[in-house]
C-alpha positions as CSV (number, residue, x, y, z in Angstrom):
1,M,85.2,97.0,119.7
2,S,87.5,99.6,118.1
3,V,86.3,101.9,115.4
4,S,88.7,102.1,112.5
5,K,89.4,105.4,110.9
6,R,87.6,106.1,107.7
7,I,89.1,108.3,105.0
8,L,87.7,110.0,101.9
9,V,89.5,109.4,98.5
10,E,88.3,111.7,95.7
11,V,89.4,111.6,92.0
12,M,88.9,114.8,90.0
13,Y,87.4,113.4,86.8
14,K,86.5,114.9,83.5
15,A,84.8,112.1,81.5
16,D,85.3,108.6,80.3
17,Y,86.9,109.8,77.1
18,C,89.7,111.4,79.2
19,L,92.0,108.4,79.4
20,P,94.2,109.7,82.3
21,C,90.9,110.3,84.3
22,F,89.6,106.8,83.4
23,Y,92.9,105.1,84.4
24,M,93.2,107.1,87.7
25,D,89.6,105.9,88.6
26,E,90.5,102.3,87.6
27,T,93.7,102.4,89.7
28,V,91.7,103.5,92.8
29,R,88.9,100.9,92.2
30,E,91.5,98.2,91.9
31,I,92.7,98.7,95.5
32,L,89.4,99.5,97.1
33,P,88.4,95.9,98.0
34,K,91.5,95.8,100.2
35,Y,90.2,98.7,102.3
36,K,86.5,97.8,102.4
37,D,85.1,99.8,105.3
38,Q,88.1,102.2,105.7
39,V,87.8,104.1,102.4
40,E,84.9,106.1,101.0
41,Y,85.5,106.8,97.3
42,Q,84.0,109.6,95.3
43,K,84.6,110.3,91.6
44,V,84.2,114.1,91.3
45,N,82.9,114.6,87.7
46,F,83.4,118.3,87.3
47,L,81.5,118.4,84.0
48,G,78.6,116.8,85.8
49,N,77.3,117.0,89.3
50,G,80.8,117.5,90.9
51,K,81.3,121.2,89.9
52,K,80.8,122.5,93.4
53,R,83.2,120.0,95.0
54,F,85.8,120.6,92.3
55,L,85.7,124.4,93.0
56,E,85.9,123.8,96.8
57,L,89.0,121.7,96.4
58,S,90.5,124.1,94.0
59,C,89.9,127.0,96.4
60,E,91.5,124.9,99.2
61,L,94.6,124.4,97.0
62,F,95.1,127.9,95.6
63,G,92.8,130.3,97.5
64,K,89.5,131.7,96.3
65,E,91.1,134.7,94.6
66,N,93.4,132.6,92.5
67,V,90.6,130.3,91.5
68,Y,88.1,133.0,90.5
69,K,90.4,135.8,89.3
70,N,93.4,133.8,87.9
71,C,91.6,130.5,86.9
72,R,93.9,128.3,89.0
73,L,92.1,125.0,89.3
74,A,92.9,121.5,90.7
75,P,94.7,119.3,88.2
76,I,92.8,116.8,86.1
77,P,93.1,114.1,86.9
78,S,94.1,114.3,90.5
79,L,93.6,112.4,93.7
80,F,92.7,113.9,97.1
81,I,92.7,112.1,100.4
82,D,90.6,113.9,103.0
83,G,90.7,117.1,101.0
84,R,94.5,117.1,100.5
85,L,96.0,116.8,97.0
86,I,98.1,113.6,97.1
87,F,98.6,112.8,93.4
88,D,98.3,114.9,90.2
89,A,99.1,112.0,87.9
90,I,98.1,108.3,87.9
91,P,100.1,106.7,90.8
92,P,101.6,103.2,90.8
93,L,99.5,100.9,93.0
94,F,102.1,100.6,95.7
95,E,102.3,104.4,96.0
96,L,98.5,104.7,96.3
97,E,98.5,102.0,98.9
98,E,101.2,103.7,100.9
99,A,99.3,107.0,100.7
100,I,96.1,105.3,102.0
101,E,98.0,103.5,104.7
102,E,99.6,106.8,105.8
103,A,96.2,108.5,105.9
104,L,94.6,105.7,107.9
105,A,97.5,105.8,110.4
106,G,96.7,109.4,111.0
């Protein structure tokens, strides 16, 4: 039995009143059933319990000095796959599916 690759999809999320954030989350949730056991999904609410992860991803993007001295932060909303910034705006479904397929293929 082969073990299929599993990827982590994360959406940087402010709050439900942030419509771009809300729709980015909805877009991901719409395609999740297609990838059942292959995709782990996390909504990173940086105003809530996701502050630490938000800063980690921001540091990976821009470097620690740029985050803490120059206030360079990950875009809101944005979508990361396995810690890499893939989209900084709501993607069309077909582009999101292509990005997931590419990540699953390695």
